N, C-alpha and C positions, 0 to 999 in steps of 0.2 A: 238860587239858594244864599241866603247870606249868614255869614257866622256873625254875632253880637258877642263883643266880649266887653264885659262891665266890672269897673271897681268901684264898688259902694263901701258903705259904713255896714260892720260886723252888726253893730244894732237894727240893721232897718232890715236885714236881709229875710226874717220871716214875714216882716211885710211884703216886701217884693214877692217871695216864694210864693204866699197865699195868692197875690195879684196875678201873677204868671200863669198860675193851676185854675183860674177864672177866666183866664182868655185859652185854655186846653193846652197851654204851654207845661208840657208835664215832665219833660226831659230834659235837664241840663246838667252840666258839670261845673265844679264850684272848687274853690280852695280857698284856705285861710294864708295871706299875703299881708308884707309891711309894704311900705314904700315910702317915699322922698317927694313931697310937693312944691307947688310952689310958695304956700304960704311959711314965711318966714317968722312971724312972731308966735309965742306961744299963748295958752290961757291958762289961768290962775284958778285952782281948785284948792278951798280949804288951806290957803297961804303956801302951796306948794307949785311951782309953772310947770307946765305941761308941754312939749310942742303939738303941735295941729297938725305936724307934718308927719309925724309917723305914727297915727292911730291907727289900730289894727283895723286890716280892711279884708272884704270878702271878694273874691275874682270869681265873676262867674262868664260861661262861654254857652251859650244859645244858636242852634241852626234853627232857620226859619225859613219858609219859601217866599218868594218875592211878594206874593199878595198879603201874605201877613206881616212885613216888615213894620209898615206905619205903627198899627195898633201895639206891634210888640216893644217896640222903641216907646212909643209915650206910657204904657203902661208901666214899662218899665224906669220910665223918668220919674213919673208921678209918684210912683207906691216909693224909690228909692230916695226920695229928695226932704231934706230937712230944711233947706233955705238958708243954712250957714255954711262957711268955708269947710270945704273938707266932704262935701257929699259924693265927689268921685267924679270919673268920667264914664263914657259908652264909646266905644270902636266898635264902628262897622267893615266888614270888609266883606268881597265877592268869590262865592266859592264856584270852583270848575265843577266839581262832583260832589257826589254823598255815596258811599255804597255800607251798606247792611251787610257785613260779615257773615253772619248763620245763612240767609237766603240770596245773598248776590244781587238783591235789589238795589236800584240806583234811583238817582235824583229823588222828587219827593217822596216817592213813592218809601224811600229806604228812611224817612222821617216819621212813618205810619206807625 
């Protein structure tokens, strides 16, 4: 099993959520976050300069089985992209174990 952590633009969240639901990823956690990125220049909107490094973001955590990893990653990447600086990052890590607290189911059974 794998844990996918993604930092995306808040403006893309609804599109990402819908795309994930379409591939049957119906459970994930998310938080509103602010961070600092690599981009140092700002953008100007109506004469006011805004930093592109501290735009509000949404942090998602998704757990998937090994056979589903590539589809989930590609869906997430396609739905989150704008093609502009600041689209975010995706991090993938292997999970040792997943346990459903209520039933004590383990592994991929705990994800269903």
